[in-house]
Structure formats: C-alpha cells, structure tokens
C-alpha positions in Angstrom: 5.9 -6.5 3.6 3.3 -3.8 2.6 2.4 -2.0 -0.6 1.5 1.7 -0.9 0.9 4.1 -3.8 2.5 7.5 -4.0 -0.8 9.4 -4.2 -3.8 9.9 -2.0 -3.8 9.5 1.7 -2.1 6.1 2.0 -0.9 5.1 5.4 0.7 1.8 6.2 0.5 0.1 9.6 2.6 -2.7 11.0 2.4 -4.4 14.4 5.6 -4.8 16.4 5.9 -7.2 19.3 8.8 -6.1 21.4 8.6 -8.6 24.2 10.9 -7.5 27.0 13.0 -5.3 24.7 12.4 -1.6 24.0 12.4 0.2 20.8 15.1 2.8 20.5 14.5 4.2 17.0 12.8 3.6 13.7 15.4 4.0 11.0 15.1 4.5 7.2 18.0 5.0 4.9 20.4 5.7 7.8 18.3 8.4 9.5 16.0 8.2 12.5 12.4 8.7 11.6 10.4 11.3 13.6 7.5 10.0 15.7 4.4 12.1 15.0 5.7 13.2 11.6 7.0 10.1 9.7 5.0 7.6 11.8 2.6 7.4 14.7 2.2 4.8 17.5 -0.9 3.3 19.0 -0.2 0.5 21.3 2.0 -1.9 19.4 0.9 -0.6 16.0 3.2 1.7 14.0 1.6 3.7 11.2 3.8 5.3 8.6 2.2 8.5 7.5 1.1 9.4 3.9 3.5 12.4 4.2 6.4 10.1 4.8 5.3 7.6 2.1 5.0 10.4 -0.5 8.8 11.2 0.0 9.7 7.7 -1.1 10.6 6.8 -4.7 8.8 3.8 -6.3 10.4 0.5 -5.2 11.2 -1.4 -2.1 12.3 0.3 1.1 13.7 -1.3 4.3 12.7 0.2 7.6 14.5 -1.0 10.6 13.1 -1.1 14.1 16.2 -0.5 16.3 15.7 -2.6 19.4 17.5 -2.4 22.8 18.9 -5.9 22.4 18.8 -8.9 20.1 18.1 -8.7 16.4 16.4 -5.7 14.8 13.2 -6.4 12.9 13.2 -5.1 9.3 10.0 -4.1 7.6 9.9 -3.8 3.8 7.6 -1.2 2.3 7.0 -1.3 -1.4 5.9 1.9 -3.0 4.1 2.0 -6.4 3.5 5.0 -8.5 -0.1 6.0 -9.2 -1.2 4.9 -12.6 -1.2 7.6 -15.2 -4.7 8.9 -16.1 -6.5 6.8 -18.7 -7.1 8.3 -22.1 -10.5 7.2 -23.3 -11.6 7.6 -26.9 -15.4 7.4 -27.2 -15.7 7.3 -31.0 -13.3 7.0 -33.8 -14.4 6.9 -37.5 -12.2 5.0 -39.9 -12.9 5.4 -43.5 -11.4 2.8 -45.8 -12.9 3.3 -49.3 -16.6 2.8 -48.9 -18.5 2.4 -46.5 -17.1 3.9 -43.3 -16.7 1.9 -40.1 -17.5 3.3 -36.6 -15.4 2.0 -33.7 -16.9 2.5 -30.3 
C-alpha cells in the first residue's frame, strides 16, 4: 500500500517481481492504464504518474497487475486530499470591561 496526496508532483512507485510470468496489463477500475501516460516502467519498478494520481478521488484504489498466469498482484493506492490552507490570526484584541486582553 502507498499513500499520495492530490496536489503537487506526487508519483508513487512499486516494484513488481514477475518471475517467469509476463505482465499483460495494468488495470484500474476496469480499464487498462496507458504506459507512458498513467505509469512508467524502469526495470521492475512501476511508477504511477502525478497526472494519473490527480484523476483519483480521495480514498483507496485497487490497481491490478494482470499477469500471463497465476494470481494477479493487487496494489492499493490511498489518495488523500491536500489540507486546506491554514488561516492564521496574528493578533486579536478582546475587550471585556476594563482592561483589554491581547491574544497572540
């Protein structure tokens, strides 16, 4: 399992050991992902692009590695939304009767 946020240039990599089997497709939500667009490959490392990750809603997503034989490995990618910007109050004056209090 891996975690990514929806903003920035997040990429997520996973290593896949195929043994004597070959990879036929990488599948998400019933569709074949596009090599070079949704993911890249370097040796046995598959990297899901930030462009692909940005298309996903927050939550867990199962990505299946469709192998030529045997069971198909399933990778879970959890996407978190970026945190909303913080609102920072530098000074607030609260007057209750007399004297006033300064909150910093």
